[in-house]
Steps between C-alpha positions, in 0.01 A plus 500: 500500500449279193581129525772528229681777688455316830656177362808698386527720809473231772799284393717810457395628843574161660847498342573850638393390848720189479803704393443753778467229768813321373698825504379578852602158629844528341552846649397374844755218481242220493596385152805276455808693402767369265770719654448389859819414688313250719448155352137392473374173640502361146868580435745212494837405363559188293781248516498318166738215435602212281662169600763379252654155467863418416408493130368860522143383456217598739413247770139442605381375839776646716397605852592863570520662842513876551578675827609841623879506528489548878251216554592134540173345381349538154192718482396383150524159334418437136581269207654592164252459212542313170730777373712491818351833609360621830374833636423624849346828613683657795433818700621837373804642680876465511569136577730215397346158435678165475362281220602136538442183297388238752682205340719217626867589482814293547609483863661824614379697196267800549167512319494730194386846604516863402405832657237735361498864611172694499470878544144586394215350300728352237575170333833330568611209283719220637642173370585179681740258330496133598778247453435150368496360855238754611243428229172370640413145401169488312 
């Protein structure tokens, strides 16, 4: 075989082998499937939120606690960023989460909170609105 024909034939042959192996793996179920009903280990849902002040402007530096609705203790704790935003990955599956601003409140007043419902690997947006008394002192 001449060297010119060999240099053209070998890459084409390698490509055919690669396609055949990929097709075999997919048929055997070893390749990841997009239509799988089982969530992969990399699947997650996202709770994305914004903390708003009484003037309808975002508030930075607010402590946020997130817990499953049936739990008493927070599983995740984070801080709102310079745009008042926060985001937390949570497991895939039907679940309600309580998202709470961990701020000082007047005596007898509950802390601002909302509930986020997750079904699958989706993003749920929430907002927390603070009163003037609940604003963190910076």
